[in-house]
N, C-alpha and C positions, 0 to 999 in steps of 0.2 A: 608262260610261253613254252610250247612243245619243242624239246630238243630235236636236232636233226636225227632222222632214223638211220642214216648211213654216215655218221659223223666222221669215220675214218676215211671216207672216200672210196675209190674203186680199187681197193686192195685185194690181194690174193688171199683166200681163206688159209688159215694157219696150217691145216692138215696138208693141203695141196702144196703150199710153199715149203713145208718141211721136206716133202718128198722130192720136190724140184731141187732143193739145195743138196740133198743127199746124193741124188743122181749126178748133179753138177760137180760135186766134190770128187766123186769117183772118176768121172770123165776127165776132169782137169789133171788128176793124178796120172792117169794113163797117158794123157797127151803131153805131160811135162809142164803144164801151166801151174800157176799158183792156186793150190786147192783151197786156200783160206779166203780167197776173194769172195765177197758176199754177193748174193743174187738180189736185185731190187724186188720189192714186194708189190710192184705195180705190173699189170698185165703186159703192156707193150715191151717194157724193158726186159722182163723175165722171158718173154717169148723170143726176143732177139738173142738173148744168151743161149737158150736152148737150140735155136736155129743155127747159130754159129758152131756150137758143139756137134750137132748132128752132121753138119757139112764136113767138119774136120775128121770126125769118126768115120764117116763114109769114105773119105779119101784114104784113111789109114786101112780100112777094111779092103778097099780095092787094091792097095799095094801088096797086102799079104794078109788075107783074112784069117782070123783066129776065132776060136770059140768065145773067148773073153770079150773080144772087140764086138762080135756080133751080138752077144748078150747085152753089152752096154748100149749098143745102137738101138736095140729093142726097148731097153729101159728109157732111154732118152725120148724115143718116139712115143712111148706110153705116157711119159711125163708131159710131153707137149699136148697130147690128146686130152689128158686130165685138165691141163691148163686152159685149153680151148673150151672144154665143157664148163669149167668154173666161170669163165668169162661169159658164156652164153647164159648160165644160171643168173649171173649178176644182171645182165641186160633184161632178162625176163622179170626179175624182181624189181628193178628200178622202173621199168615201164609200167608195172602194176602200181607202183607208188605214184607215178604220174597220173594214172587213171583215178586213183583214190583221191589225190589232191584236187583234181578237177571236179570230181563228184561232190566233194565237200563245199564247193563254191556254188553248187546249183541252187541252194536255197536263198541266195542273195536276191532280194526283191527290187533293188535299185542299182543303177550303174555306180553311184557314189559308194554304196556299201560293198559292191564287188571290188572296186578299185582299192578300197581300204584293206580288204582281206588278201589281196594277191601276194604280198611279200611273205606272209605267214605260210601260204600254200607252197611257195617256192622253197622255203626252208625245210619243208617236209621231204624234199628230194635229196637232202644231204648238204645243201648250201647253208651257210651260216649268216650271210648278209644278202638282202634283196631289196630292190627299189623299183617301184612302178611309177612311171611318169606319162603325162599326156603330151601330145604334140598339137599345138594350136597355131595354125598358119606358120609352120616351120619353127615355132618357138618351143623350146623344151621346158616343161613345167612339171617338176616332181610332185607327186601326190601322196605317196605312202612309202614307208621304209621300215625295215626290221633289221636290227643287229642283235643277234642272240646274246643275251647277258648284258647288253648295254643300250637300253632304250634312250638314254641321254644322247649318245652318239648318233643314234638314228634321227633324233629330233634336230641335232645340229646339221646333219647332212641335208635334211629337208629345208631348214632355214636358209642355209647358204645357197642351195640350189634355187630356191624361190627368189632369193634376192638377186641372183645373177640372171636367171631365165635366159640363157643364151640362145641365139638363132643357130639352127643346125646348118652349117655350111659344108662345102665339099671336103674340107680338111679333116673332119672327124669320122670315126668309124661308125658312129650312130647313124649318120646320113647314109653311109653305104648299106647298113642293115636295112634302113627304110627303103632305099632304092632297090635292093636285091630281094627284099622281103624274106630274109632268112636269118637264122642265128649266126653270129660271128664270134670268134675267139680272139681275145687280145692277150698275148703271152707276157708282155712286159710294158705295162702302161706308163711307167716312169721314164722309160727310154724311148718308146715308140712315138710319144707325143701325138697319138691319134685320137685319144679320148677327149671328152669334155673337160677342159682344164679345171673348172670349179669342182667337178665331181671327183676327178683324180686327186685333187688336193684335199678336199674335205674328207673323202673316204680312204685316203692313202692307198689307192688302188695299185695292185701289182698285176695280177692276171685276173681276167674276168670274162664273162660271157654276156652278150647283149642280144636281144631278139625283139623283133617288131610284133605288135599285137594288131592284127588286121581285122577290121570290121567291115560292114557293108559299104561304107563310104570311103574305104581305103585304110591306111595305117592310122590308128587312133592313139597309139601309145608305144612305149618301150618298156622292157623289163631288163634290169641288170642283176647279176648275181655273182658271188665269188665264195672262196673258202678262207677268208682272211683270218678269222678267229682260230681255225684249225692250223693255220700256218702252212697251207698247202696250195700248190698251183692247180688251177683248173686245166682240164685237158680236152682232147677232141671228143671223148665220150661224153663229158659234161655238156659240150656244145650240142651234141646230137640229142641228148635227153632234154636239154633246155629248149631246143627248137621244137621238139614234139609237144612239150608243155605249152609253149607260146601259141602253137597252132590251135590246140584245144581251148586255150584261154580266149582266143579270138571268137570261137564259136560260143563260148560262155557269155561273152559281152553281147553278141548278136541276140542270143536268147534272152538275156536280161533286158535289153532294149525293148524287145517285143513284149515281155511281161510287164514292163513299166508302162508301155503304151496301152496294154489291155486294162490294167488297173485304172489308168486315167480315163479310158473310154467307159469303163464300168461306172466310175464315179459320175461322169457326165450324164450317162443314161439314167442313173439313179436320180440325179437332180431333175432331169427333164420329166421323168415319170412322176416324181413328187409334185412338180409344178402343175402337171396335168390333173393329178388327183385333187390338189388344192383348188384348182379352178372349177372342177366338177362339183366339189363340195360346196363352194360358194354359190354356184348356180342352183343346185338342188335345195340349198337351205334358204334361198331367197323367197320372200313372201309375195313378191310381185310376179304375175304371170309373164313368161318370156314372150318376146315379140315373135310373130310368125317369121319363119325363115323360108327360103326358096325350097319348094317341094312339099311344105306342110299344107294340109287341106285348109281351106279358108272356112272360118266359122260361118255357118249358114245365116242368112239375114232373117229378121223377125218375120213370122208368118205361120203357115201351117206347121204342124208337128213334123220334125224331121223324119224322113222315111228310113226304112231299114237299110237301104242302099247307102245312105249317108254314113251311118254308124260303121258299116263294114268297110267303106272306102276310107274312113277317117282313121281307123285303128288297124294295127298289125294283128296277125293271128294270136300272138302272145298277149297283147293288150285286150283283145276280145275275151280271152280266157280269164284274164284278171278281172275284167268287168263282170263277167258271169259270176265269178266267185264273190265279188263285191255285192252282187244282187242277192246272193245267198246269205248275206250278212256277215261274211268272214272278215276278220281283222287283217291288218298287214302281216302280222306274225303268222296267222293261220294260212294266209295265201302263200307266204314264203315256204311254209312246211309242205303245203299241198303240191306246189310246183317245184320243190327242191331247189330253191334259190335263196339268196340272202334277204334279210328283212329290208336292208337298204335298197336292194334291187326292186323289191316289191313296192317300196315307197316311191321309187323313181317311176315305175310303171303307172302308179296311181296319179302322180302329178302330170305325167304326159297325157293320160286319158282325160283328166279335167281340162287341160289346156286345149287339146284337140277338139273336144266336144263343146267347149265354151261354157262348161259347168262351173258354178261357184264352189261347189262342195261335192262330197261323195253322194249325198242323198239326191242331189239334182242329177248327177250322172246316172245313178241307178234308176231314177224315175224315168229319165229319157230312154234308158235301155229297156225298161219294162214296157213303156208305151210303144216302142218300135216292135217289140215282140208281139204285142197285140195286133199289129198290122200284118203279121205273117210269120213272126218268130225268127229269131236269129239262129242260124244253123250252129250246131256244136262245133267248136274249134277242133282242128285236126290234132 
């Protein structure tokens, strides 16, 4: 199992965090606050601390500006800018991971295989537990689950969820996600009592994100994810990233459905083609002359030798050319080489010539051809 690529979550890079803490310590000393108070290493909390310090330093500078205060105000502003840039870099990196995770799902050739691989793809985004489930006539049916480092727990979650298979009613957040067709964040599943009871209990959910997977026919499933193994709460940024992934996953399911249909259609066409080929082989290998069909020339009645016009009207230009080569004594293989066709095609032409002229064999067909030539000659085929 591939470990999460962003296992620590959306934390501030150490270099940026060290600078923010240094600036914050100096600012608090100047303002008379506790300089030993730590700065959280998550972006929203650190930004809130710097914003508060900037406001207080601004008020102090307005009351009596000094060089030290102005310098510190500039340092705090620079730290806030570096923090914003680090947050932007994180977003770019995580959204690139979303694209990469979706790309790795493109080779799934069936909907079942795609559903099986979804949780592993979710864990590439930094989550450590993920669950994909289908919705069948408002019934929640879990399909695949991943718990990093604990496959047994993942199997238990699936077993309990499948045994319960609850109906999604208006009391659960999953129904709201389906109705609104967007990813939602649950911050305290144990207290809010908004999640699926069997899932909350089996997975011991705390905070998690859930998003609908939308196909051509509507919402076809749900994806859940959290950071339980890391011991971390999910946040609004997790919800945003997860929602982007779920949108791309919906497109992946639509594409896989089309691929599955194309493979099925190709198989059916192949079977149909083989049945036609088998039927043609049986007809061509039959020793009995085929019965005339509508449009075929009628075999002339006994009487005078058929005239040249009968042979021309009975045969196609290609068959006339084959008959001429038969008159030269060429074999089927030689005829095939001369006309750049397969030997089977040459054999088919010969059988059709015998049938249309009512000849019992090649010699009789050639004899008839030569006798009509004596009556005026058969023109060379085009």
